N, C-alpha and C positions, 0 to 999 in steps of 0.2 A: 328578438331576444338574443339571438346569436351574435348580432352586431354589437349589442350593448355589452355582452360578456367579453367579446374580443377587445372592445375599447378598455374595459376594466383590466383585462390581462395586460394590455400594452402599458397602461398607466402604472400598474404594479411592477412590471418588469423594468420600466424606465427608472422608477424611483429606486429600485434595489440595485440595478446595474450601474447607475451613475452616481448614486449617493445623493441625489438632488433633493433638497428640502424645500424647493420653491413652491410646491403645491400648497403649502400652508396647512394650518390646522382646520381643515374643512370637515364636513360631515363624514366623508369617506375615511379620512385618516383617523378620526376619533373612533369610528366604528371598528377599524382594524386594530387599533391600539387596545380597545376593550376586549377583543377576541384574544390578543396576545397575552393579556394579563393572566389567563388561565392556560397553562401549557398542557394540552391534551394529546401531544404527539405520541404515536404508537412506538412501542419497543417490545418486540416479541422474539423469543429465542427458542430454537429447537436444536438440541444436541446434548452431549455429555458435559459434565462439569469441566471447567478449565481454570487453571490457576492464575493466568496472566503473568506479568513480568516480576511482580513484587517478591515472590518467594526466592527468586534467584539473584536478588541484589547482593545479599550476603553470601557470596559464593567463594569459599576458600578451598583450595588455593587458587582457583580460577577466577574468571570475570564473567559478568553478564554483558553480552554484546548484541546490539540491535542494528539491523541494516534497513534503511527506508529507501524504497524505490518508487519514484514518481510515475505518473501516468502520462496521458496525452497532453500536448501543449508545451510551449517553451517555458523553461524554468531556469532560475538563477540560483547559484549556491546560497544556501540560507533559507530556501523556500519553506523548510520545515520548522522554522524558529517558533512560531506561535504554538504549534502542536507540541514541540519539545518542551516549552516552558510549562504548558498545561500538564504534560506527562511527568515532568520533574516534580511539580507540586503534588500530584497524586501519589507519587512514589516517595514523597518526603525526602527529596534530594535537592535542598535549597542552594547548594554551592555548585559553582561551575569553574572549571579550569580557566585561568586567564588566557591561555593560548588555545585557539581553535585551529586545528591542523588541516591543511588542504593538500591533496595529492592530485596532480594532473595525470589522469589515467592514460595509459598507452598499451600497445600490444607487445608481448615479449618477442614476437616474431618480426615486428616492424615498429621500432620506437619513434618513428616519424609521425605515427598516427596520433590524433587527438581524440580520445574516447570519453571525454567528459571529466567531471570533477568528483572527488570523494572528500567530503568534509567530515572531520571527526571531532566530536565534543565529549568531554569527560564531565559527568555529573557526580556529585558527592553529597553525602549526608552532612549534618552539622559537625559531627565528630571526625569526619573524613576517614572512617573505617569501613564504609560501604560505598561502592561506586558502580556506575554503568557507563559503558562506552557506546556512544550513539554515532553511527555511520550514515551519512546522507549522500546517496548517489544521485548526481545530476547527469543524465545521459543525453538530454535533448540537444546538446551541441552536435551530436551525430546526425540528427535529422534536420537541423535548422537550415543548412545550406540548400537541401533539396526543396524545402518549403518556400524558398525565395522565389520560385517560379510563380507563386500566387501573390507575391508582394504587390504587384500592379493593381490587384483587386481592392487592396486597402488604401490605395492612393486617392488623392483628391479628385483625380480625373474620373473615377468611378463611384467613390463612396458618397459624394454629395448628392448623387441621384437617388439614394435610398432614403426611406424614412429613418428617423433617428434610431429607434429601437431595432429595426431590421438591420441597420448598419452595424450596431453593436453586436448583434447575434451573428452577422456574417463574419465579422472579425474573429469572434469566438470560434466559429466553424472553420475558418481558414487556418486558425492556430492549432486546432485539435483534430479535425477529421483526417488530415493526411497521415498522421503518425501510424495508425494501424495498417494503412496501405503500404507505407514505406517499410514497416516492420516485416511485411511479407516478401520484400524484395532483397536487394543486395546488402542493405544496411543491417539486416537481422543479425548477421554474424558479428558485426562490430558491436552491436548493442549487447549481445550475449557475452562477448569478450569483456566489455565494460563491466557487466555484472560479475563475471568470473574473477576479474581483477579485484573488484570490491570485496568479494568473498575471500579471496586470497589474503588481502591486507587485513581483513577482519579476523581471520584465523591465525595468521602468521605472527603478527607483531603485538607486543605489549605497548602501552601508551608511550613509555619513554623511548621505545625503539622505532616508533612510527616517524617517517620523514615528514617534513613540512615544506610547503611551497616547492615541491620537487616534481619534475616530469619523469616518472620512474615506473618501471614494470615490476610486478611481483611474480614470484615463482614458487610452486609447491615442491620443488625438487629437494630441498633440505628437510631435516626432521622437525623443524620448529613448528610447522602447522600441525603435524601429527601429534606432537606432544601437547600443544595447546588444545587440540580437539578433545583430548581425553578429559580435560579439567574445566574448560570454558563451557558456558551455556549460550545458545544463539536463538535469535528470533528475527523474522522478517516482517516489515510493515509495508504494504504496497497499496497503490491506488490505480484503478482501472487497468490500462495496458501494462502497468508495472507488475500486476499479478501474473500475467502470462509470461512476462520476461523472467520473473522469479522461478516459476515452475520449469520453463524451458532451460533457464540457466543452471538450475540444480541438476537436471537430467544431463546436460552437456558436460558439467564438471565430473559427474559420476562416470560417464562414458569415457572421457579423456583419461581419467586416472585409474580406471579399473585394472589395467594391466601393469602400470609402471610405478605405482606408489602404494604398495601393499599396506604399510603402516597407517597412512592417512585414510584410505578407504575402509580399512578395518575399524578405525576409530569412528568414522562417519556412520558406519552401519549400526553403531550403538547409540546414536544421538537422536533425540526427539527435537525437531525444529519446527515450531509453529509458524504459520503465516497468517497475519491479520490483514485481510483483504478489504479495503474500502472501495465502494463502488465496484463491486465484483463484476467482471465482464467475461469470465471464462467461457460460458456457453456461447456468447456471440463470437468471441475470438477463436472458437473451435471451428467455425464455419469455413469450409474449403480446405481444411487441414487433413492430412492423413492420420489414421489412427496410430497410437503409439506402438512401438515394436512389441511391447508386452502389456496385455490388458486382460481383464476378467480372470486374473489369477492371484488375487489378493491373499487368499488363504494359503496358497502354496508358498508365497514369498514372505508373508508377514506374521504368520503363526509359528511359534518356536518349533512345532512338530511338522511344519510344512516341508515338503520335499525340496524346495528351492530357497529355504530360509537363508542360507549362507550367501545367496546371490542378491539379496535386497540392497537398496541404496541407503536407506535410513531405517532406524528402528520405527519411527513414526513421523508423519508430517501432518499435524492437525491443521485444518483450514478453518479459520473463523471468518465467515463471509458476511460483511455488512452491506445491506442493500436498502436504499430508500425506494419504495414503489413509485414515487414521483420523479425519480432519476431516470430519464429516458435511456441512459446508457448503462444501466445496472440490472443485474439478473441474479435471482437466487440460484443455488446449485440444485438441480432437480434430482430426485431419486434415480439411481442407476448411472448418473453422469460420470462419477468418479471411476466406477468399474469399467466403463466402456472407453472413456476419453482420456484418462490420466494413467500414466505408467504405473502398473501394479507394484513395481519395486520401490516406489516412494512411500508405500504404506500409509495412504491418505485416509483421514476421517474428517467429516464435515460437520460444522456447526453453522447453521443459517441464522442470521439476525436481521429481521425485518424491522427497520427503524426509520422513522420520519426525522431527518435532519433539517428539512425545510419546513417552515411554518405553513399550515393549511388554513385558508380563510374561506368563510362563507361569503360569496359575492352577492350580498343583498338578496339572498334567496334564489339566485340564478344558478347556483351550483358551487361546489367547493373547488378551490384552485390552490396550486402551489407553484412557486417559481422552479422550473426544471433545472435551471443553471445552479441555483442555490442547492438544490437536491443532489447535484453531481459533485459540487466542490466543498460542501459543508461538513463532511465527515470528521476531518481532523481537528475541527474546532468545537465539536459537539461534546459536552461534558460526559454524556453517557458512553459514547464511543471511547473516549480517553479512559474513563473509569473501568470499562470492560477490558481494555488492553492492559491496563495497569494491574488490576486485581481480580479479573475474571468473574465467574459466576459459580455458585454452588460450593463455596468454601468459606472459612471463617473470616477471610480478609475482604470478602465482597463488599463493595461500597454501598452505603445506605441508599444513595440515589438510585443505584441499579436495582436493589431489592424493592424499593418503593415504586419505581417507574417502569420496570421491565417484567413481563410475564414470561416465565421460563418453563418450557416443556422438556423434561429430561428424556432422552432416548436411551434405550437399553438393548443390548445385543440379544 
């Protein structure tokens, strides 16, 4: 029976990974199609109500700005296009600027460095009186060179010796597995500088002021970022390793600026910046790391009557963590994790979302299966995920799809 199930799994993975339709309309395919006709995928939410991006689109005199940070694997600029188009539709922003701006990121201390690409898109409503600036960070250029040491394993000399599905999965593994290891090494600082430069451009410049096709560094030294921080609204959207980069990147920025940019840090302390984490990996990526300098002191830093309230980094950083239980690389954030493993000065609160983004099939009574690769990469194309990021849960704007398909358990302090 185990061999039969393994065969079925391989056939399913082959069809989904290669897009091959050559298996024909056989009994197995008809059986799977019949199961897909009724979508019973789980969506369970535990946390406080959250608004999503929609209420901040009409933000006068400031702007709503969103930064997306990809996870493991090689990415090219424009990787977020499908997600962005779905998000624009959900936010009722059908117009897009003709020009899409690209900044080749570098370090203010060494402009010879190539630290990835920042791609900026402007979305607008029909009347062009509401807009959103979407910043897409592609940092994988930093790790690509080091991963070339595994390129031989994908060559014909070795790959032809593997079974077809195993070869596809080995290529996926060679592309994705090294990134968390590289992040723990010397490249970590460059990746965090790349994030910091993205956040700097995000806070500092209005659309008309952003450079295009430029290899240029950004600096927090003038007053522009501080002024914009007072009026603009911000959010992060991250995937897998990108979530760890976002948390570490914000801690690094706060540490660098705490002594020399009083106006900016003062404005930052009054901001609530949510992080929408797809395929959340914070628990796994905590392994082997030191505890933060400040932990188990949330009340002291985050409550207005706390003795260290003036030393906080942010007013609040809500984490909305999406996890598919069939995603082998994703984890919910357990109780007590934030207090012990995340810096108390971030003032973090967590909403866990257990959601099946991959379809689950009954393998002819042999057990239920789901493609783990689809479960890892399918978040940003799932309509429920997009709807939750756009309009949240527990408010008047919540999308009907979410109300109908997701079970929400509200948590109370």
